[in-house]
Backbone as CSV, one residue per row, in Angstrom:
resi,resn,N_x,N_y,N_z,CA_x,CA_y,CA_z,C_x,C_y,C_z
1,MET,0.676,22.209,-36.535,1.708,21.961,-35.539,1.153,22.118,-34.128
2,LYS,0.339,23.187,-33.916,-0.237,23.395,-32.589,-1.113,22.222,-32.178
3,SER,-1.849,21.659,-33.128,-2.730,20.535,-32.795,-1.927,19.295,-32.408
4,ILE,-0.776,19.088,-33.014,0.078,17.949,-32.655,0.613,18.124,-31.245
5,VAL,1.058,19.323,-30.910,1.558,19.606,-29.568,0.434,19.426,-28.546
6,PHE,-0.764,19.908,-28.854,-1.908,19.768,-27.960,-2.234,18.291,-27.718
7,LEU,-2.260,17.484,-28.794,-2.545,16.054,-28.654,-1.468,15.352,-27.830
8,LEU,-0.221,15.734,-28.034,0.870,15.155,-27.261,0.720,15.495,-25.777
9,LEU,0.397,16.745,-25.475,0.194,17.146,-24.083,-0.988,16.413,-23.455
10,CYS,-2.047,16.211,-24.219,-3.199,15.451,-23.723,-2.795,14.014,-23.416
11,ALA,-2.031,13.406,-24.287,-1.585,12.025,-24.070,-0.694,11.935,-22.838
12,ILE,0.187,12.897,-22.671,1.055,12.918,-21.492,0.226,13.074,-20.233
13,SER,-0.761,13.967,-20.229,-1.565,14.172,-19.025,-2.408,12.949,-18.706
14,LEU,-2.859,12.194,-19.714,-3.605,10.963,-19.446,-2.710,9.920,-18.792
15,ASN,-1.450,9.895,-19.158,-0.520,8.935,-18.573,0.123,9.450,-17.294
16,ALA,-0.205,10.656,-16.878,0.430,11.256,-15.713,-0.243,10.864,-14.404
17,GLN,-1.277,10.037,-14.461,-1.913,9.586,-13.232,-0.866,8.857,-12.401
18,THR,-0.703,9.306,-11.189,0.310,8.687,-10.344,-0.224,8.445,-8.945
19,ILE,0.400,7.489,-8.299,0.162,7.226,-6.890,1.456,7.581,-6.181
20,LYS,1.377,8.502,-5.257,2.551,8.892,-4.482,2.541,8.073,-3.197
21,SER,3.614,7.354,-2.956,3.711,6.587,-1.710,4.876,7.117,-0.891
22,SER,4.701,7.101,0.406,5.787,7.521,1.299,5.750,6.683,2.571
23,GLY,6.913,6.467,3.101,7.001,5.730,4.371,7.568,4.378,4.091
24,THR,7.981,3.831,5.113,7.283,3.168,6.192,7.370,4.071,7.438
25,HIS,6.203,4.393,7.980,6.114,5.213,9.184,5.770,4.287,10.345
26,PHE,6.554,4.359,11.410,6.332,3.500,12.565,5.601,4.281,13.653
27,LEU,4.594,3.655,14.220,3.877,4.244,15.341,4.576,3.817,16.630
28,ASP,4.301,4.509,17.733,4.967,4.226,19.009,4.829,2.762,19.407
29,GLY,5.841,2.279,20.087,5.772,0.950,20.676,6.166,-0.197,19.781
30,ILE,6.922,0.062,18.713,7.362,-1.010,17.813,8.449,-1.834,18.498
31,LYS,8.316,-3.153,18.388,9.355,-4.066,18.870,9.625,-5.073,17.769
32,ASP,10.913,-5.376,17.552,11.274,-6.423,16.605,12.701,-6.856,16.859
33,LYS,13.014,-8.069,16.444,14.384,-8.565,16.519,15.100,-8.376,15.195
34,SER,14.319,-8.241,14.139,14.884,-8.046,12.808,13.818,-7.390,11.941
35,TRP,14.232,-6.413,11.136,13.289,-5.726,10.246,14.045,-5.266,9.008
36,ALA,13.503,-5.563,7.845,14.048,-5.055,6.580,12.859,-4.761,5.684
37,ASN,12.836,-3.576,5.100,11.715,-3.233,4.224,12.185,-2.397,3.043
38,ALA,11.312,-2.326,2.058,11.554,-1.484,0.888,10.204,-0.973,0.412
39,ASN,10.198,0.244,-0.070,8.995,0.853,-0.639,9.386,1.515,-1.948
40,GLY,8.448,1.516,-2.880,8.703,2.154,-4.158,7.441,2.768,-4.716
41,GLU,7.523,3.119,-5.956,6.426,3.790,-6.651,5.148,2.949,-6.662
42,ASN,5.295,1.626,-6.673,4.106,0.773,-6.758,4.167,-0.459,-5.847
43,PHE,4.929,-0.379,-4.751,5.005,-1.525,-3.850,5.451,-1.116,-2.451
44,ALA,5.156,-2.005,-1.504,5.678,-1.925,-0.137,5.898,-3.362,0.313
45,ASN,7.078,-3.645,0.890,7.304,-4.989,1.398,8.198,-4.942,2.624
46,ALA,8.153,-6.023,3.395,8.991,-6.116,4.589,9.183,-7.577,4.964
47,LYS,10.328,-7.853,5.610,10.621,-9.131,6.254,10.920,-8.801,7.709
48,PHE,10.450,-9.644,8.637,10.565,-9.301,10.047,10.588,-10.534,10.924
49,LYS,11.120,-10.343,12.151,11.105,-11.366,13.196,10.660,-10.694,14.484
50,SER,9.800,-11.373,15.203,9.291,-10.901,16.494,8.763,-9.470,16.408
51,TYR,8.038,-9.184,15.321,7.496,-7.838,15.096,6.176,-7.661,15.853
52,THR,6.170,-6.666,16.729,4.958,-6.276,17.439,4.830,-4.765,17.328
53,GLY,3.693,-4.316,16.831,3.458,-2.889,16.673,2.748,-2.601,15.364
54,THR,2.732,-1.320,15.007,2.019,-0.890,13.805,2.883,0.068,13.000
55,CYS,2.869,-0.135,11.693,3.521,0.796,10.772,2.590,1.005,9.586
56,TYR,2.882,2.024,8.798,2.046,2.269,7.623,2.842,2.917,6.503
57,THR,2.315,2.748,5.301,2.788,3.438,4.106,1.665,4.366,3.667
58,LEU,1.990,5.616,3.420,1.007,6.625,3.032,0.869,6.658,1.510
59,LEU,-0.389,6.675,1.028,-0.665,6.736,-0.409,-1.537,7.941,-0.722
60,GLU,-1.211,8.640,-1.812,-2.011,9.754,-2.311,-2.044,9.666,-3.830
61,VAL,-3.166,10.102,-4.427,-3.280,10.120,-5.889,-3.466,11.548,-6.372
62,ASP,-3.013,11.813,-7.610,-3.145,13.162,-8.153,-4.483,13.382,-8.842
63,GLU,-5.274,12.307,-9.005,-6.650,12.407,-9.470,-7.372,11.124,-9.061
64,THR,-8.685,11.155,-9.039,-9.454,9.982,-8.652,-9.249,8.873,-9.680
65,VAL,-8.838,7.685,-9.195,-8.535,6.552,-10.070,-8.937,5.239,-9.406
66,GLU,-9.119,4.234,-10.242,-9.316,2.877,-9.733,-7.949,2.199,-9.677
67,VAL,-7.654,1.607,-8.528,-6.345,1.013,-8.301,-6.514,-0.464,-7.957
68,SER,-5.725,-1.310,-8.603,-5.701,-2.738,-8.291,-4.602,-3.004,-7.276
69,PHE,-4.986,-3.588,-6.146,-4.035,-3.961,-5.103,-3.876,-5.472,-5.106
70,GLN,-2.635,-5.913,-4.921,-2.349,-7.321,-4.731,-1.474,-7.413,-3.496
71,ALA,-1.902,-8.215,-2.522,-1.166,-8.346,-1.270,-0.949,-9.823,-0.970
72,PHE,0.212,-10.113,-0.411,0.535,-11.473,-0.036,1.424,-11.442,1.193
73,SER,1.127,-12.305,2.155,1.992,-12.417,3.328,2.127,-13.883,3.720
74,ILE,3.298,-14.221,4.229,3.552,-15.529,4.814,4.003,-15.281,6.240
75,ILE,3.295,-15.878,7.181,3.590,-15.697,8.600,3.981,-17.055,9.183
76,LYS,5.180,-17.128,9.745,5.686,-18.379,10.321,5.341,-18.496,11.786
77,ALA,5.131,-17.365,12.453,4.739,-17.348,13.866,4.034,-16.027,14.134
78,GLY,3.182,-16.006,15.145,2.479,-14.780,15.506,1.358,-14.465,14.529
79,ARG,1.015,-13.182,14.458,-0.090,-12.727,13.605,0.295,-11.407,12.945
80,LEU,-0.137,-11.243,11.693,-0.006,-9.977,10.977,-1.370,-9.601,10.425
81,GLU,-1.756,-8.364,10.643,-2.979,-7.821,10.053,-2.576,-6.659,9.163
82,PHE,-3.199,-6.570,7.995,-2.975,-5.392,7.166,-4.286,-4.952,6.554
83,LYS,-4.374,-3.637,6.348,-5.591,-3.065,5.792,-5.278,-1.748,5.118
84,LEU,-6.203,-1.333,4.255,-6.142,-0.018,3.617,-7.260,0.813,4.221
85,ILE,-6.889,1.977,4.772,-7.876,2.881,5.367,-7.660,4.295,4.843
86,ASP,-8.710,5.135,4.953,-8.557,6.547,4.607,-8.448,7.367,5.892
87,GLU,-8.463,8.681,5.749,-8.283,9.579,6.891,-9.384,9.445,7.941
88,LYS,-10.561,9.012,7.507,-11.681,8.821,8.442,-11.744,7.379,8.937
89,GLU,-10.703,6.608,8.633,-10.567,5.206,9.007,-11.606,4.296,8.361
90,ASN,-12.163,4.738,7.208,-12.982,3.836,6.398,-12.055,2.756,5.865
91,GLN,-12.484,1.519,5.934,-11.648,0.391,5.544,-12.021,-0.092,4.145
92,TYR,-10.998,-0.287,3.291,-11.211,-0.713,1.915,-10.867,-2.186,1.705
93,PHE,-9.915,-2.698,2.467,-9.672,-4.138,2.530,-8.953,-4.456,3.821
94,TYR,-9.008,-5.752,4.195,-8.439,-6.202,5.465,-8.046,-7.665,5.333
95,CYS,-6.944,-8.024,5.969,-6.520,-9.411,6.037,-5.829,-9.638,7.375
96,SER,-6.133,-10.752,8.005,-5.483,-11.154,9.242,-4.922,-12.549,9.023
97,ALA,-3.634,-12.745,9.316,-3.003,-14.021,8.998,-2.148,-14.543,10.138
98,THR,-2.248,-15.848,10.355,-1.307,-16.553,11.219,-0.477,-17.532,10.390
99,LYS,-0.844,-17.708,9.132,-0.069,-18.556,8.214,0.214,-17.800,6.918
100,GLU,-0.826,-17.550,6.134,-0.628,-16.754,4.924,-1.929,-16.065,4.544
101,CYS,-1.774,-15.034,3.755,-2.918,-14.280,3.279,-2.612,-13.803,1.865
102,GLU,-3.564,-13.986,0.985,-3.440,-13.473,-0.375,-4.697,-12.677,-0.671
103,LEU,-4.526,-11.483,-1.221,-5.658,-10.595,-1.428,-5.504,-9.880,-2.760
104,LEU,-6.582,-9.836,-3.527,-6.664,-9.041,-4.753,-7.879,-8.143,-4.601
105,LYS,-7.696,-6.840,-4.775,-8.818,-5.922,-4.553,-8.645,-4.695,-5.433
106,ASP,-9.740,-4.296,-6.100,-9.776,-3.042,-6.846,-10.482,-2.001,-5.988
107,VAL,-9.877,-0.825,-5.863,-10.374,0.228,-4.978,-10.328,1.564,-5.716
108,ILE,-11.359,2.380,-5.535,-11.338,3.743,-6.053,-10.647,4.625,-5.014
109,LEU,-9.532,5.242,-5.394,-8.846,6.207,-4.540,-9.183,7.601,-5.043
110,GLU,-9.579,8.466,-4.129,-10.036,9.796,-4.505,-8.947,10.849,-4.335
111,LYS,-8.911,11.757,-5.301,-7.984,12.886,-5.238,-8.276,13.689,-3.982
112,GLY,-7.211,14.118,-3.300,-7.361,14.946,-2.110,-7.455,14.165,-0.816
113,LYS,-7.590,12.854,-0.889,-7.614,12.025,0.317,-6.257,11.362,0.507
114,LYS,-5.954,11.073,1.766,-4.748,10.319,2.095,-5.184,8.946,2.574
115,TYR,-4.449,7.935,2.140,-4.750,6.549,2.482,-3.541,5.938,3.170
116,LYS,-3.804,5.019,4.083,-2.729,4.308,4.763,-2.866,2.814,4.532
117,LEU,-1.758,2.210,4.116,-1.618,0.767,4.181,-1.056,0.500,5.563
118,LEU,-1.860,-0.063,6.423,-1.529,-0.220,7.840,-1.183,-1.675,8.118
119,PHE,-0.045,-1.915,8.769,0.427,-3.263,9.090,0.608,-3.374,10.592
120,THR,-0.100,-4.312,11.215,-0.011,-4.506,12.654,0.427,-5.934,12.937
121,GLY,1.545,-6.071,13.652,2.064,-7.388,13.983,1.944,-7.682,15.458
122,THR,1.741,-8.952,15.764,1.753,-9.433,17.147,2.746,-10.582,17.197
123,ASN,3.964,-10.277,17.649,5.061,-11.235,17.726,5.187,-12.037,16.424
124,ALA,5.118,-11.336,15.304,5.056,-11.963,13.984,6.444,-12.192,13.385
125,ASN,6.613,-13.373,12.809,7.781,-13.700,12.003,7.272,-13.957,10.595
126,GLY,7.828,-13.287,9.608,7.380,-13.533,8.247,7.670,-12.367,7.333
127,ASN,6.755,-12.161,6.378,6.942,-11.079,5.411,5.608,-10.693,4.805
128,TYR,5.611,-9.543,4.171,4.463,-9.113,3.369,4.964,-8.382,2.139
129,GLU,4.121,-8.388,1.122,4.354,-7.570,-0.061,3.004,-7.098,-0.579
130,VAL,2.909,-5.804,-0.815,1.708,-5.222,-1.410,2.153,-4.462,-2.646
131,THR,1.489,-4.729,-3.766,1.755,-3.986,-4.998,0.462,-3.347,-5.461
132,TRP,0.582,-2.280,-6.243,-0.615,-1.609,-6.746,-0.324,-1.026,-8.124
133,LYS,-1.395,-0.903,-8.894,-1.272,-0.248,-10.204,-2.615,0.377,-10.551
134,ILE,-2.535,1.457,-11.287,-3.742,2.157,-11.743,-4.353,1.346,-12.862
135,ARG,-5.649,1.092,-12.739,-6.366,0.354,-13.787,-6.645,1.285,-14.950
136,LYS,-6.331,0.822,-16.120,-6.588,1.604,-17.336,-8.029,1.397,-17.755
137,LYS,-8.660,2.482,-18.214,-10.063,2.408,-18.648,-10.175,1.927,-20.055
């Protein structure tokens, strides 16, 4: 019986790898005529008009894992840049769009580090969506 409980706990801990996301956090100087966003356990998205400024979603992992990111944006006017950076501003991916951008990237996220999905708009009209999932070994 003890061995069954131990195996069950091991299986639960293997599946307990999580990515904690928080925000959308806005930095000073944000301007927009319209903004709507949603964030969840494995995504961040927004629709906007005349967006100028920078915002970010904070990501943390409970153990070092490989994460698959998929990002897509459609920009009808202006420019949107998005990137994934760590606390030392090391960049893991980057996209700059005046029309659209599609990105697929696998990244190792390390336990104990904080990462930012950073979105910077310059009079941008459009939307973005970023999703992520832990890659299974």
